[in-house]
C-alpha positions as CSV (number, residue, x, y, z in Angstrom):
1,M,-12.1,17.2,-26.9
2,L,-8.9,16.8,-29.0
3,D,-8.7,13.9,-31.8
4,V,-5.7,12.7,-30.8
5,T,-2.9,13.5,-28.0
6,V,0.2,13.0,-27.1
7,I,1.0,11.1,-23.8
8,E,4.8,12.1,-23.0
9,D,5.2,12.1,-19.2
10,P,6.4,8.6,-18.1
11,E,3.6,8.4,-15.1
12,A,1.1,9.5,-17.9
13,A,1.8,6.4,-19.9
14,V,1.9,4.1,-17.0
15,V,-1.6,4.6,-15.7
16,S,-2.6,5.1,-19.7
17,L,-0.9,1.9,-19.7
18,D,-3.6,-0.5,-17.1
19,P,-6.3,-2.3,-18.8
20,V,-8.7,-1.0,-16.6
21,R,-8.0,2.4,-16.6
22,A,-7.7,2.3,-20.8
23,R,-11.4,1.0,-20.7
24,L,-12.7,3.5,-18.5
25,L,-10.6,6.3,-21.0
26,A,-12.4,4.0,-24.1
27,E,-15.6,4.4,-22.5
28,L,-15.6,8.2,-21.9
29,A,-14.0,9.0,-25.2
30,A,-17.4,8.0,-26.2
31,A,-19.2,9.9,-24.0
32,P,-19.2,12.0,-20.4
33,A,-20.3,9.6,-18.0
34,S,-19.9,9.5,-13.7
35,A,-18.5,6.6,-11.9
36,T,-21.7,5.3,-11.1
37,M,-22.7,5.2,-15.0
38,L,-19.4,3.5,-16.0
39,A,-19.3,0.7,-12.7
40,G,-22.1,-0.6,-14.6
41,R,-20.0,-1.1,-17.4
42,V,-16.8,-2.2,-16.4
43,G,-18.3,-4.1,-13.8
44,L,-16.8,-2.8,-10.9
45,P,-17.6,-1.0,-7.3
46,R,-18.3,2.8,-7.4
47,Q,-15.8,3.2,-5.3
48,K,-13.0,1.7,-7.5
49,V,-13.8,3.5,-10.2
50,N,-13.5,6.8,-8.3
51,Y,-10.1,5.7,-7.5
52,H,-9.2,4.8,-11.5
53,L,-10.6,8.6,-12.8
54,K,-9.0,10.1,-9.9
55,A,-5.6,8.6,-11.4
56,L,-6.8,9.8,-15.2
57,E,-7.5,12.8,-13.5
58,R,-4.5,13.5,-12.2
59,H,-2.6,12.9,-15.3
60,G,-5.3,15.4,-17.3
61,L,-5.8,12.0,-19.2
62,V,-9.7,13.2,-18.9
63,E,-11.1,16.0,-17.4
64,L,-15.3,17.0,-15.3
65,A,-17.7,17.6,-17.8
66,G,-20.2,19.3,-16.0
67,E,-21.6,18.0,-12.9
68,R,-25.3,16.4,-12.2
69,R,-27.8,15.8,-9.4
70,K,-29.6,12.3,-8.1
71,G,-31.2,12.1,-5.5
72,N,-28.6,13.7,-2.5
73,V,-26.1,13.2,-4.2
74,T,-23.7,15.5,-6.8
75,E,-22.1,13.2,-10.1
76,R,-19.1,14.3,-11.3
77,L,-19.4,14.2,-14.9
78,M,-16.2,13.2,-16.5
79,R,-14.9,13.1,-20.6
80,A,-11.7,11.7,-21.5
81,T,-9.0,14.6,-22.5
82,A,-8.8,12.9,-26.6
83,A,-10.8,10.3,-28.7
84,S,-7.0,8.7,-28.9
85,Y,-3.7,8.7,-27.0
86,V,-0.3,8.2,-28.4
87,I,2.3,7.5,-26.4
88,S,5.7,9.4,-26.9
89,P,9.5,8.0,-27.0
90,A,10.4,11.1,-25.0
91,A,8.3,8.7,-21.8
92,L,11.0,6.2,-22.0
93,P,14.0,9.0,-22.7
94,A,16.7,6.3,-21.7
95,V,16.1,4.0,-24.6
96,Q,13.7,5.6,-26.7
97,P,14.9,5.5,-30.7
98,D,17.5,7.8,-32.1
99,P,17.9,7.7,-36.1
100,D,21.2,9.8,-35.9
101,R,23.1,6.5,-34.5
102,F,23.0,4.9,-37.6
103,R,21.4,5.5,-41.0
104,D,20.2,2.6,-43.6
105,Q,17.3,3.8,-46.1
106,L,16.5,0.3,-46.6
107,S,16.1,-0.3,-42.8
108,A,12.2,-1.0,-41.3
109,R,14.2,-0.4,-38.6
110,W,15.9,2.6,-38.6
111,L,12.7,3.6,-40.1
112,L,10.7,2.8,-37.5
113,A,13.4,5.1,-35.2
114,L,12.5,7.8,-37.4
115,G,8.4,7.4,-37.1
116,A,9.8,7.3,-33.3
117,R,11.1,10.8,-33.3
118,L,8.0,12.6,-35.6
119,V,5.9,11.3,-32.8
120,R,8.6,12.8,-29.9
121,D,8.8,16.1,-32.3
122,V,5.0,16.4,-33.4
123,G,3.6,15.9,-29.7
124,A,6.3,18.2,-27.9
125,L,5.4,20.7,-30.9
126,I,1.8,20.7,-29.9
127,T,2.0,20.6,-26.8
128,G,4.2,24.1,-27.0
129,A,2.1,25.8,-29.2
130,A,-1.3,24.8,-26.8
131,K,1.0,26.5,-24.0
132,A,1.7,29.4,-25.9
133,R,-2.0,29.1,-27.9
134,K,-0.5,29.3,-31.2
135,R,-1.3,27.4,-34.6
136,L,1.2,25.0,-35.4
137,A,2.0,24.8,-38.4
138,T,2.4,21.5,-40.1
139,Y,1.5,19.0,-43.9
140,A,1.2,15.5,-44.0
141,L,0.8,13.0,-46.9
142,D,-0.8,9.4,-47.2
143,G,-1.3,7.6,-49.8
144,E,-1.1,4.2,-51.5
145,V,0.7,2.6,-54.5
146,R,0.9,-1.4,-56.4
147,F,4.2,-1.6,-57.6
148,A,3.7,-4.3,-60.7
149,S,7.7,-5.7,-59.4
150,A,10.0,-5.2,-57.1
151,A,12.3,-2.8,-60.3
152,D,9.5,-0.5,-60.7
153,R,9.6,-0.3,-56.9
154,A,13.0,0.5,-56.4
155,A,12.7,3.2,-60.0
156,F,9.9,5.0,-58.5
157,V,12.3,5.2,-54.4
158,Q,14.8,6.9,-57.1
159,E,12.8,9.4,-59.0
160,L,11.1,10.2,-55.3
161,T,14.8,10.5,-53.8
162,A,15.6,12.6,-56.8
163,G,12.1,15.0,-56.9
164,V,12.1,15.7,-52.7
165,S,16.4,16.5,-53.2
166,A,15.2,18.9,-55.7
167,L,13.2,20.6,-54.4
168,V,15.1,21.1,-50.8
169,R,18.2,22.6,-53.1
170,K,15.6,24.6,-54.4
171,Y,14.0,26.0,-51.0
172,D,16.5,25.6,-48.6
173,A,17.9,29.0,-47.5
174,P,20.6,28.0,-44.7
175,G,21.5,32.1,-43.7
176,A,17.5,33.2,-44.7
177,E,16.9,36.2,-41.3
178,G,14.0,34.8,-39.9
179,G,13.8,31.6,-41.1
180,R,12.9,28.1,-39.1
181,D,14.1,24.3,-39.7
182,H,11.9,22.3,-41.0
183,R,12.2,18.3,-41.3
184,I,10.9,16.4,-43.9
185,V,10.2,12.6,-44.2
186,V,9.1,10.5,-46.6
187,A,8.6,6.7,-46.1
188,L,7.4,4.0,-47.9
189,H,5.9,0.3,-46.8
190,P,3.9,-3.0,-47.4
191,V,0.3,-2.1,-46.8
192,L,-0.5,-4.1,-43.1
193,R,-3.8,-5.7,-44.7
194,E,-6.6,-7.4,-41.9
195,P,-5.8,-11.4,-41.4
196,A,-7.4,-13.9,-44.0
197,A,-10.6,-14.6,-43.9
198,P,-11.9,-17.4,-43.5
199,A,-12.3,-20.3,-46.1
200,H,-15.4,-19.8,-47.3
201,E,-15.2,-16.2,-47.1
202,E,-13.8,-13.7,-50.1
203,P,-9.8,-13.4,-49.6
204,A,-8.8,-10.2,-48.7
205,A,-6.6,-8.2,-51.9
206,P,-2.9,-8.5,-52.0
207,A,-1.0,-5.7,-50.1
208,H,-0.2,-2.3,-51.4
209,E,2.9,0.3,-50.8
210,E,2.2,3.0,-48.6
211,L,3.3,6.0,-49.1
212,S,3.4,8.7,-46.6
213,A,4.9,12.0,-46.4
214,P,5.0,13.9,-43.8
215,A,6.5,17.4,-43.6
216,H,7.1,18.2,-40.6
217,E,15.4,18.4,-43.3
218,E,16.3,15.4,-43.1
219,S,14.5,12.7,-45.8
220,S,14.4,9.3,-46.4
221,A,13.2,7.4,-49.4
222,R,12.7,3.3,-48.2
223,A,12.0,0.2,-50.1
224,E,11.6,-3.9,-49.0
225,D,14.4,-3.8,-51.8
226,G,16.4,-2.3,-54.6
227,P,19.3,0.3,-54.9
228,T,20.3,2.7,-52.2
229,A,18.5,5.6,-53.0
230,P,21.1,8.8,-52.4
231,A,20.0,11.9,-49.3
232,P,18.1,14.4,-50.2
233,G,20.9,17.0,-51.5
234,Q,23.3,14.6,-52.6
């Protein structure tokens, strides 16, 4: 079972979003089970569960894990093909976000468009690498930082952009024979915390900023406020 996989097919996305089928996927991600076993857990007739399982199997979201005899019946034990799923913007090709339509390093919506493209591109690369039976070379960095002030955050963005730009200028080799283009996405946003605890519990800690830099040739450094940072190479 894969840890995470990307759903690119529109019909598979529709199937996965059905509440009953999503529940079945969650059950089968935890452990293999038969339609009879699942029927008792989700409160549906076995025939109805079988119907949903066939739809999930048809779109590659579940697979046969094994079979077992139970009396005169052979039960099929199914399992999810991944522990979790991400729906790619490629499933909605006509309306998928396009960060090339506008460029605003301080826009949260542009950051969202970059993230969507990252999901789409990495998902397609994973699919291609799996078909070719090749390893996909990627890198990602994730961490948190607490800024004392908005001025510190703006200064951090400027230094981060300058550092990434210097690395791009150092290693970029447009005319290298046999080279391969890579995309860099650097993002900075406030950390999303859980809802505040009830009054009788200790309050949640204030939000930090989260820095995420997956290397998957584009760089975007962003902050809620502060001066606009130049793009790499500028």
